[in-house]
C-alpha positions in Angstrom: -60.7 32.4 -61.4 -61.8 33.9 -58.2 -60.7 36.8 -56.4 -59.2 36.1 -52.8 -57.1 38.0 -50.1 -53.3 37.0 -49.5 -53.2 36.9 -46.2 -49.8 37.1 -43.2 -50.4 34.7 -40.6 -48.6 35.4 -37.2 -46.8 32.1 -38.0 -43.3 31.2 -38.9 -44.4 29.8 -42.3 -42.2 30.7 -45.8 -45.6 31.8 -47.5 -48.8 33.8 -47.8 -51.8 32.3 -47.1 -55.0 32.5 -49.8 -58.6 33.1 -48.2 -61.8 34.2 -49.7 -63.8 37.3 -48.5 -66.0 37.2 -45.5 -69.4 35.4 -46.2 -71.6 38.2 -47.8 -69.1 40.6 -47.6 -66.4 42.1 -49.9 -62.2 41.5 -50.2 -60.5 43.7 -47.6 -58.2 46.3 -48.8 -54.5 45.8 -48.3 -53.6 46.4 -44.7 -56.8 45.2 -43.2 -56.8 43.3 -39.9 -58.3 40.3 -40.3 -59.8 37.3 -38.2 -59.3 34.1 -40.4 -59.6 30.6 -39.4 -56.0 28.7 -39.7 -56.2 24.8 -38.8 -58.0 25.0 -35.2 -57.1 28.2 -34.0 -58.7 31.7 -35.5 -55.9 34.1 -35.5 -55.1 37.9 -36.2 -53.8 38.6 -39.2 -52.9 41.1 -42.1 -53.7 41.7 -45.7 -51.0 41.5 -47.9 -52.3 41.7 -51.4 -54.9 40.5 -53.5 -54.7 37.9 -56.5 -56.9 35.7 -58.8 -56.7 32.0 -57.9 -58.4 29.1 -59.4 -61.8 28.2 -57.6 -60.9 25.8 -55.1 -63.1 24.1 -52.3 -60.2 24.0 -49.9 -60.2 27.7 -49.8 -61.3 28.9 -46.3 -63.2 32.4 -46.1 -61.9 35.5 -43.9 -64.3 35.6 -40.6 -64.3 39.2 -39.7 -62.7 42.3 -41.2 -61.4 43.9 -37.9 -60.2 47.3 -39.0 -60.4 47.8 -42.7 -57.2 49.5 -44.3 -55.5 49.9 -40.9 -52.1 49.7 -42.1 -50.9 52.3 -44.8 -49.8 51.6 -48.2 -46.3 52.9 -47.3 -45.9 50.6 -44.6 -47.1 47.7 -46.1 -44.1 48.4 -48.8 -42.1 48.8 -45.9 -43.2 45.3 -44.6 -42.8 43.5 -47.8 -39.4 44.9 -48.7 -37.6 43.9 -45.0 -39.3 40.4 -45.5 -37.8 40.2 -49.1 -34.7 41.7 -47.8 -34.0 39.6 -44.9 -35.2 36.6 -46.0 -38.0 36.5 -43.4 -41.2 34.7 -42.9 -44.2 36.5 -44.5 -45.7 36.0 -40.5 -43.1 38.3 -39.1 -44.7 41.5 -41.2 -47.6 41.2 -38.7 -45.4 41.4 -35.8 -43.2 44.5 -36.9 -46.4 46.4 -38.2 -48.9 45.6 -35.4 -48.3 46.6 -31.8 -48.6 43.6 -29.5 -52.3 44.6 -28.2 -54.0 44.2 -31.8 -52.0 41.3 -32.9 -54.5 39.3 -30.7 -58.2 39.3 -30.6 -58.2 38.9 -26.7 -59.5 42.3 -25.2 -57.1 44.1 -23.2 -57.0 46.5 -20.4 -57.6 50.5 -21.7 -54.2 52.4 -21.3 -53.5 53.8 -17.9 -53.9 58.0 -18.1 -51.0 59.1 -20.3 -51.0 62.7 -19.1 -52.3 63.6 -15.3 -52.8 67.0 -13.8 -53.5 68.1 -10.9 -57.4 69.1 -9.6 -58.7 72.1 -7.7 -58.5 69.7 -4.5 -55.3 68.4 -5.1 -53.5 71.9 -5.5 -55.1 72.4 -1.8 -54.2 69.1 -0.4 -52.0 68.9 2.2 -50.0 65.1 1.9 -47.9 65.6 4.9 -47.9 61.9 5.9 -47.6 60.9 2.9 -44.1 62.2 1.0 -44.4 60.3 -2.1 -48.0 61.9 -2.8 -47.0 65.3 -1.6 -43.7 65.0 -4.3 -46.0 64.1 -7.3 -48.4 67.1 -6.5 -45.1 69.3 -6.3 -44.3 67.8 -9.7 -47.9 68.2 -11.2 -48.1 71.9 -10.0 -46.3 73.8 -12.5 -47.8 71.4 -15.6 -49.7 68.4 -16.5 -47.1 65.6 -17.2 -46.6 62.2 -18.6 -47.3 59.5 -16.9 -44.2 57.9 -18.0 -42.1 60.9 -16.7 -43.8 60.7 -13.1 -42.7 57.1 -12.6 -39.3 57.8 -14.3 -39.0 60.6 -11.8 -39.5 57.9 -9.0 -42.9 58.0 -8.3 -44.7 54.2 -8.0 -48.1 53.1 -9.9 -49.5 52.6 -6.3 -49.1 56.5 -5.9 -51.0 57.5 -8.9 -53.6 55.1 -8.7 -54.1 56.7 -4.9 -54.0 60.3 -6.1 -56.6 59.2 -8.9 -58.9 57.6 -6.3 -58.7 60.9 -3.4 -59.6 63.0 -6.9 -56.5 65.1 -6.3 -55.5 64.3 -9.8 -57.4 63.3 -13.0 -56.3 62.2 -16.6 -56.2 64.7 -19.1 -53.6 66.0 -22.0 -50.7 67.9 -22.6 -52.9 70.5 -23.1 -51.7 73.6 -25.5 -48.4 73.4 -26.4 -46.1 75.0 -24.1 -43.7 77.9 -25.1 -40.5 75.8 -26.3 -37.1 77.0 -24.4 -34.3 78.1 -26.1 -31.5 76.1 -26.6 -27.5 77.3 -26.5 -26.7 79.2 -29.4 -25.4 76.9 -32.4 -21.9 77.5 -33.7 -20.9 77.3 -37.6 -20.9 73.8 -37.7 -23.8 72.9 -36.3 -25.6 75.8 -38.2 -24.1 74.3 -41.8 -25.5 71.0 -40.5 -28.8 72.2 -39.7 -29.4 74.2 -43.1 -28.4 71.3 -45.1 -31.1 69.4 -43.5 -34.0 71.8 -43.6 -33.1 72.4 -47.3 -33.7 68.8 -47.8 -36.8 68.8 -45.6 -39.1 67.6 -48.8 -37.2 65.6 -50.5 -35.6 61.9 -49.8 -32.0 62.4 -48.4 -29.9 60.5 -46.0 -27.3 62.7 -43.9 -24.8 61.2 -42.1 -24.0 63.4 -38.9 -20.4 62.5 -37.5 -19.6 65.2 -34.6 -17.3 64.4 -31.6 -18.9 63.6 -28.4 -20.1 66.5 -26.5 -20.2 68.6 -30.1 -24.3 69.3 -30.0 -25.5 66.7 -32.2 -28.7 66.5 -30.1 -28.9 70.4 -30.5 -29.1 69.8 -34.6 -31.9 67.4 -34.3 -34.0 69.4 -31.9 -33.3 72.5 -34.2 -34.6 70.6 -36.9 -37.5 68.9 -35.5 -38.8 72.2 -33.9 -38.8 73.6 -37.2 -40.6 70.5 -38.7 -42.9 70.3 -35.7 -44.2 74.3 -36.3 -45.1 73.4 -39.6 -47.2 70.6 -38.7 -45.1 67.6 -39.4 -44.2 64.7 -37.6 -40.8 63.5 -36.0 -39.6 60.1 -35.0 -36.7 59.7 -33.2 -34.6 56.2 -32.9 -32.5 55.7 -29.8 -30.5 52.4 -29.4 -31.1 51.5 -25.8 -34.5 52.3 -23.3 -31.9 53.6 -20.8 -31.3 56.8 -23.0 -35.1 57.6 -22.9 -35.6 59.9 -20.4 -33.1 62.4 -20.3 -33.5 62.7 -24.2 -37.7 62.7 -23.5 -36.8 65.9 -21.1 -34.9 67.6 -23.6 -37.3 67.0 -26.5 -40.0 68.6 -24.8 -38.3 71.3 -23.3 -36.9 72.5 -26.8 -40.2 71.7 -28.9 -42.7 72.4 -26.6 -44.8 69.1 -27.2 -45.0 65.9 -25.2 -42.7 63.1 -26.5 -44.7 59.9 -27.4 -42.5 56.7 -26.3 -42.5 53.4 -27.7 -40.2 50.5 -26.5 -40.6 46.7 -25.2 -40.3 48.2 -21.4 -44.0 49.9 -21.7 -47.0 47.9 -21.0 -49.3 46.9 -23.9 -51.9 49.4 -23.2 -49.4 52.3 -23.8 -47.6 50.9 -26.6 -51.1 50.9 -28.6 -52.0 54.4 -27.1 -48.5 55.4 -28.7 -49.3 53.7 -32.1 -52.9 55.2 -32.2 -51.6 58.7 -31.6 -48.9 58.5 -34.1 -51.4 57.1 -36.7 -53.8 59.8 -36.4 -51.3 62.7 -36.1 -51.7 63.6 -32.4 -48.3 62.3 -31.6 -46.2 65.0 -33.0 -42.7 63.8 -31.8 -42.1 59.8 -31.2 -39.2 58.4 -29.3 -38.4 55.1 -29.3 -36.2 51.7 -30.0 -35.7 50.2 -33.4 -39.4 48.8 -33.4 -40.7 52.3 -33.4 -39.2 52.6 -37.1 -42.8 50.6 -38.3 -44.9 53.0 -36.4 -47.6 54.8 -38.7 -47.1 57.9 -39.1 -49.9 60.9 -40.7 -48.0 63.5 -41.1 -44.3 62.4 -41.4 -41.4 65.0 -41.7 -37.7 63.6 -40.6 -36.7 60.6 -39.0 -33.5 60.6 -36.8 -31.4 57.4 -36.0 -29.3 58.5 -32.7 -25.9 56.8 -32.0 -26.5 55.2 -35.6 -23.6 52.8 -35.2 -25.1 50.8 -32.3 -25.0 47.2 -32.3 -28.6 47.3 -30.6 -30.7 48.6 -34.0 -30.0 44.9 -34.9 -32.9 42.7 -34.2 -31.0 39.4 -33.1 -34.8 36.9 -33.6 -37.9 36.8 -35.9 -37.4 39.4 -38.7 -33.3 39.7 -38.3 -34.2 43.5 -39.6 -31.4 46.7 -38.6 -33.5 49.4 -37.3 -31.2 52.0 -39.1 -31.6 50.7 -42.3 -35.0 49.9 -42.6 -35.5 53.6 -41.2 -33.3 54.8 -44.2 -35.6 52.9 -46.8 -38.7 54.3 -44.9 -37.8 58.0 -45.2 -36.9 57.0 -49.1 -40.2 55.6 -49.1 -41.9 58.4 -47.6 -39.7 61.3 -49.5 -38.4 62.7 -46.4 -35.2 63.5 -45.1 -33.6 60.8 -42.5 -30.5 62.3 -40.1 -28.0 59.5 -38.6 -26.1 60.7 -36.0 -22.7 59.3 -34.4 -19.4 60.5 -33.0 -18.1 57.0 -34.3 -20.1 56.1 -37.0 -20.5 52.7 -38.4 -18.0 51.5 -41.4 -21.3 50.7 -43.4 -22.5 54.4 -43.3 -18.9 56.1 -43.9 -18.6 53.5 -46.7 -22.3 54.9 -48.0 -20.8 58.2 -48.0 -18.0 57.2 -49.8 -20.2 55.7 -52.3 -22.6 59.1 -52.7 -25.4 57.5 -50.9 -25.3 59.7 -47.8 -24.2 62.9 -47.5 -21.8 63.6 -44.6 -22.4 66.6 -41.9 -19.2 67.0 -39.7 -18.8 69.2 -36.4 -15.3 68.7 -35.6 -15.2 70.7 -32.3 -17.6 70.3 -28.9 -19.9 72.7 -28.0 -19.5 75.5 -25.8 -15.8 75.9 -24.4 -15.4 72.4 -23.5 -12.4 70.9 -24.8 -11.5 67.2 -25.9 -9.8 65.4 -23.0 -6.0 64.3 -23.1 -5.2 60.7 -23.8 -2.9 58.3 -22.4 -2.1 54.5 -22.3 -1.5 52.8 -19.2 1.0 49.7 -19.2 -0.5 46.9 -17.2 2.1 44.3 -17.4 3.7 43.8 -14.4 0.9 45.2 -12.7 -1.5 43.5 -9.6 -5.1 44.1 -9.6 -7.2 45.6 -12.3 -6.8 49.3 -11.7 -2.8 50.5 -12.7 -1.4 52.3 -10.2 -1.0 55.5 -12.5 -4.5 55.6 -12.7 -5.4 55.1 -9.1 -3.0 58.6 -8.8 -4.8 60.4 -11.2 -8.2 59.2 -9.6 -7.3 60.3 -6.0 -6.2 63.6 -7.8 -9.7 64.3 -9.8 -11.7 63.4 -7.0 -10.0 65.7 -4.8 -10.4 68.6 -7.1 -14.1 67.8 -6.9 -14.4 65.6 -10.4 -16.5 62.5 -11.3 -14.6 59.2 -12.5 -16.0 56.7 -14.7 -14.5 53.4 -15.0 -15.4 51.1 -18.1 -15.3 47.5 -17.8 -17.6 45.3 -20.0 -17.9 41.9 -18.0 -20.8 42.0 -15.0 -20.5 39.9 -12.2 -17.3 39.4 -9.8 -14.7 37.4 -11.6 -14.7 35.8 -15.2 -13.1 32.7 -14.3 -13.2 30.2 -10.7 -10.4 27.7 -10.6 -8.3 25.6 -9.0 -4.6 26.4 -8.2 -4.1 23.0 -7.2 -5.3 20.7 -10.0 -6.6 23.3 -12.7 -10.2 22.7 -12.5 -12.1 25.6 -13.7 -16.3 26.0 -13.3 -17.0 26.2 -17.1 -20.5 25.8 -18.8 -22.0 22.3 -19.1 -23.9 23.7 -21.8 -21.4 26.3 -23.5 -18.3 26.7 -24.7 -17.3 29.2 -21.9 -16.4 29.9 -18.4 -19.0 30.3 -15.4 -18.8 34.0 -14.0 -18.8 34.1 -10.4 -21.4 36.7 -8.8 -20.2 36.9 -5.1 -23.1 38.5 -3.7 -25.2 36.0 -4.3 -22.4 32.9 -4.2 -23.6 31.6 -7.6 -22.0 30.7 -10.6 -23.3 31.9 -13.9 -23.1 31.5 -17.7 -23.8 34.8 -19.5 -24.6 33.0 -22.7 -27.3 30.6 -22.1 -28.3 31.9 -18.4 -27.4 28.7 -16.4 -26.5 29.2 -13.0 -25.3 27.1 -10.0 -24.2 27.4 -6.4 -20.3 28.5 -6.2 -18.4 25.4 -5.1 -16.9 25.7 -1.2 -14.1 23.7 -2.6 -12.9 22.4 -5.5 -15.2 19.3 -7.0 -11.7 17.2 -8.2 -9.4 17.6 -5.7 -11.3 18.9 -2.5 -8.9 22.2 -2.6 -10.7 25.2 -0.4 -9.0 27.9 -1.4 -10.4 28.6 -4.8 -9.4 31.2 -6.8 -11.2 34.0 -8.5 -9.3 35.3 -12.0 -10.1 38.5 -13.3 -12.5 41.4 -12.6 -15.6 41.9 -13.4 -17.8 45.2 -12.3 -18.9 43.5 -9.1 -15.2 43.1 -7.8 -14.3 46.4 -9.0 -16.9 48.0 -7.1 -15.8 46.0 -3.6 -12.0 47.0 -4.3 -13.0 50.8 -5.3 -15.3 51.2 -2.0 -12.4 50.0 0.5 -10.0 52.1 -1.7 -11.6 55.3 -2.0 -14.2 55.1 1.1 -14.5 58.6 1.2 -16.7 58.8 -2.2 -20.1 56.9 -3.2 -19.0 54.3 -6.0 -21.8 53.4 -8.2 -22.0 50.2 -10.0 -23.9 50.4 -13.2 -24.8 46.9 -15.0 -27.8 44.9 -15.6 -27.2 42.9 -12.1 -27.4 46.3 -10.5 -30.2 48.5 -12.2 -32.4 45.7 -13.1 -35.7 48.2 -11.7 -37.7 50.4 -14.0 -36.4 53.6 -12.9 -33.0 52.9 -10.8 -30.8 53.9 -14.0 -32.5 57.2 -14.3 -32.7 58.2 -10.7 -28.8 57.3 -10.6 -28.0 59.6 -13.3 -30.1 62.6 -11.9 -28.0 62.3 -8.6 -24.9 62.0 -10.6 -25.7 65.4 -12.4 -25.9 67.3 -9.4 -22.1 67.0 -9.5 -20.8 65.5 -6.4 -17.7 63.8 -6.6 -18.2 60.0 -7.2 -16.6 56.7 -9.1 -19.1 54.9 -11.6 -17.8 51.5 -12.8 -20.0 50.0 -15.3 -20.6 48.1 -18.5 -21.8 49.8 -21.8 -24.9 50.7 -20.4 -22.7 53.8 -18.8 -20.8 54.4 -22.1 -23.9 55.5 -24.4 -24.6 59.1 -24.8 -24.9 60.2 -21.5 -24.1 63.7 -20.6 -22.3 63.7 -17.2 -20.9 67.3 -17.2 -19.1 66.1 -13.6 -16.9 63.3 -14.7 -13.0 64.5 -15.4 -11.6 61.2 -15.7 -12.7 58.3 -17.9 -10.8 55.0 -18.4 -11.2 51.8 -20.4 -10.0 48.9 -18.0 -9.4 45.8 -20.4 -9.9 45.8 -24.4 -7.1 43.2 -24.8 -9.4 40.5 -25.7 -10.6 42.6 -28.8 -7.3 42.8 -29.8 -6.7 39.4 -30.8 -10.4 38.5 -31.3 -11.5 36.4 -34.6 -14.4 38.5 -35.1 -13.4 41.1 -38.0 -15.5 43.6 -36.4 -13.8 43.3 -33.2 -11.4 46.4 -34.0 -14.3 48.3 -35.0 -16.1 47.9 -32.3 -13.2 48.3 -30.2 -12.7 52.1 -31.4 -16.0 53.1 -31.1 -16.2 52.0 -27.3 -12.9 53.2 -26.4 -13.7 56.8 -28.3 -17.3 56.6 -26.5 -16.1 56.3 -23.0 -13.5 58.7 -23.3 -16.4 61.4 -24.6 -17.7 61.1 -21.4 -15.0 62.9 -20.0 -14.4 66.7 -20.2 -17.8 67.8 -21.0 -18.4 70.3 -18.7 -16.4 73.3 -17.7 -13.2 71.8 -16.4 -10.8 69.7 -18.5 -10.9 65.9 -18.8 -8.5 63.0 -19.1 -8.7 59.7 -20.4 -6.9 56.5 -19.6 -6.8 53.1 -21.6 -5.4 50.3 -20.0 -3.8 47.3 -21.9 -1.1 44.7 -21.9 -0.1 45.6 -24.9 0.3 49.3 -25.2 2.5 49.1 -28.1 -0.4 47.2 -30.4 -0.8 49.3 -33.4 -4.1 49.5 -33.4 -4.1 51.5 -30.0 -1.3 53.3 -31.1 -3.5 54.3 -34.4 -6.7 55.3 -31.9 -4.5 57.5 -29.7 -3.0 59.6 -32.5 -5.8 60.2 -34.5 -9.5 60.5 -34.4 -12.2 58.2 -35.2 -12.9 59.3 -38.9 -9.3 58.9 -39.8 -9.1 55.7 -37.9 -12.0 54.5 -39.5 -10.8 55.3 -42.8 -8.1 53.3 -42.0 -10.3 50.2 -41.3 -12.6 50.7 -44.1 -9.3 50.0 -46.4 -8.6 46.8 -44.4 -12.0 45.4 -45.0 -11.7 46.6 -48.7 -8.4 45.0 -49.0 -9.8 41.2 -47.2 -13.3 41.8 -49.4 -15.1 42.0 -46.3 -18.3 44.4 -45.7 -19.2 46.6 -46.2 -17.3 46.7 -49.4 -19.2 43.5 -50.0 -22.1 42.0 -49.5 -22.6 39.1 -46.8 -25.5 36.9 -45.5 -25.0 34.0 -42.9 -27.3 31.0 -42.9 -26.9 30.2 -39.6 -27.9 26.4 -38.1 -27.9 24.7 -34.6 -28.4 21.3 -33.3 -27.5 19.2 -30.4 -25.3 16.8 -32.8 -22.8 18.6 -34.3 -23.3 16.2 -37.1 -26.7 17.3 -37.9 -25.5 20.4 -38.7 -22.4 20.0 -40.8 -24.9 17.6 -42.9 -27.6 20.2 -43.6 -24.7 23.2 -44.6 -22.9 20.9 -46.5 -25.9 20.2 -48.3 -27.0 23.9 -48.7 -24.0 24.9 -50.4 -24.5 22.5 -53.0 -27.4 24.1 -53.9 -26.0 27.6 -54.1 -24.8 27.6 -57.3 -23.9 31.6 -58.4 -21.0 32.5 -60.5 -21.2 35.9 -58.2 -21.7 34.7 -55.0 -18.7 32.6 -52.6 -19.5 30.5 -50.6 -17.6 29.4 -47.6 -18.2 27.0 -44.5 -19.5 25.2 -42.9 -17.6 27.4 -40.2 -18.0 26.9 -36.3 -19.5 30.1 -34.7 -17.0 32.0 -32.5 -19.0 30.2 -29.6 -19.1 26.9 -31.2 -21.5 25.3 -28.5 -24.2 27.8 -26.7 -27.0 26.4 -24.5 -26.5 22.7 -25.5 -26.6 23.4 -29.2 -23.6 22.9 -31.7 -23.4 26.3 -34.2 -22.3 26.6 -37.3 -22.6 28.8 -40.5 -22.3 29.1 -44.1 -20.8 32.3 -45.4 -22.1 33.9 -48.5 -20.5 36.9 -49.8 -20.9 38.7 -52.9 -19.3 41.7 -54.5 -22.5 43.3 -55.0 -25.8 42.9 -53.0 -28.0 42.4 -56.0 -27.2 39.1 -57.5 -27.3 38.0 -53.5 -30.8 39.5 -53.1 -31.9 37.7 -56.2 -30.6 34.3 -55.5 -31.8 34.0 -51.9 -35.5 33.5 -52.5 -35.4 30.4 -54.3 -32.4 28.9 -52.6 -34.1 29.5 -49.4 -37.2 27.8 -50.9 -34.8 24.8 -52.0 -33.5 24.3 -48.5 -36.6 24.0 -46.9 -37.1 20.7 -48.8 -33.5 19.5 -47.7 -34.1 15.9 -45.7 -31.6 17.5 -42.7 -33.8 20.8 -42.4 -36.4 19.5 -40.2 -33.4 18.1 -37.9 -32.0 21.4 -36.7 -32.9 25.0 -36.4 -31.7 27.4 -39.0 -32.0 31.3 -40.2 -30.7 33.5 -42.5 -28.7 36.4 -41.1 -28.4 39.3 -43.5 -25.7 41.6 -43.1 -24.6 39.8 -40.0 -23.3 41.9 -36.6 -22.0 39.1 -34.8 -20.2 35.9 -36.4 
């Protein structure tokens, strides 16, 4: 028998690979980054374990140990757990635990300076002919700033390079901690939540902080982080969207006095590597990032915070399909530290864990300061022409005239979701998906929002030649156009992926809106997530009817969360707020329940309905998804897979078509695997997945397992 290293190779293959030690060297410790020959390639891989095997001439040697013991045992343990739980290939662990720059042997450019400060020449300089340079010099006059902060404020990389070349600014660091700024005084509920969290600072404990919108949940996070950072501990804050980063960073650095290190996909590889290294050696006291940041190394961990824990953005939808929130809970358990999940609209999974005693519920029932919840009303769209009900239009004018701001939520971008012919009934449909093409009028293009296919909008009907085609429905682009005509005296800002494409555009718009001047904001879910806009006095959700009749059992939960989140944008300042929910089904029981009850009561009813139906979170669910150009191949594979799952405690249903059965030219079906308890399902999956790979149809379809799916 000989000793070998079990290596995770960055390839979608369902196994570890055994390698001999480097020639003339010793076996690298677990967690080492190594260079290995793999077929005709040379790959950067991770040592995941050691084993003894029979001597074989087929075994190859590790070429080089690049970083011995780079990944800590706790993080390796987390990676192996995630692979087992989510049924992912071992090679995915390399992608989770290493930043992109460390996954390749290829050299990379060193990171641009993370912190910049003024030189004496810069303080004396006058950049009258370069206003953008003068603006940056003014920002740096008070204190060194992080490069990302300067970019978020509107500086360009070219401006920073010019100032560096002139010697007016230099690379530096944050220097000594700045005096933290005192935040607002906490109320009794906030103090109780903070005290409970700090009492558990030396143990593994999971808390759910459920506070109404505007209740000051972030202040509780920051006070807890401040106490732990003072003790030399590190705090990791996970957020669902990159767009939330700039405003949170400013608050974190102001309250804590330490720089926040940021990790997300919009950062360059060198910037992410610099953050990863600062986390690993303990220089980074506070880390802020999206779901992938949950795998950052921590030298002195103290607390993990998951903000907006209900948000679906925490679920990875390709590769290793992990949920950032659930991995964060496991990570905190392995580290023996508390984890705090915060939301105004907690997920049913988290509320179920509270009932089961796994999480402790901390509640904040009132808004911070003197702000009061907005008044609610349902607007009946039946018989109305256009996308805005007449009463809502009148309310908008009243709020704008009083100096308020208006926020309109419509989760559909583009001009119109359907383009059709009134003469023959032709509709612009995607040729590759079971979906309509959306009209984007500003560029005269039709686009599929599922597969991305685009084509030019036809001037007349392709079937009958009718020139007057109808654009049905209203997306954010059409709403923006209509609102600019009806409210020509105030700015109208559209917030969606089409209008906010540049890195700093959204952050700059939010800064402008926070000045408080009357304006109208119309946008998609980008606008509804966690933004503090004290000038908004009227908020409205324009169309929720599709969710009322969706085949997705999670649709009512998502509807309630979206409605409550948008309603929470109104009345967060000194003036009272109003919320309007438009519907052509105003008497629907779900909407009545939302209007009468606060979110936790609404969620409790949904939880009971799920239990009665045997649906998650009262049961464990995994989906085996498969797709191919021929539907018959997909069904044959899933039917064979269903026969292989023989377990008394696991119910198998399907093959069932996905809600969008054809997408991007692929037919999509799924197999439902349900169990009343998670243990039997997790125990049965590894052997079952191994057997699937030997099925004749397995090579004819694309397939994967989705544990705890959020989409069906």
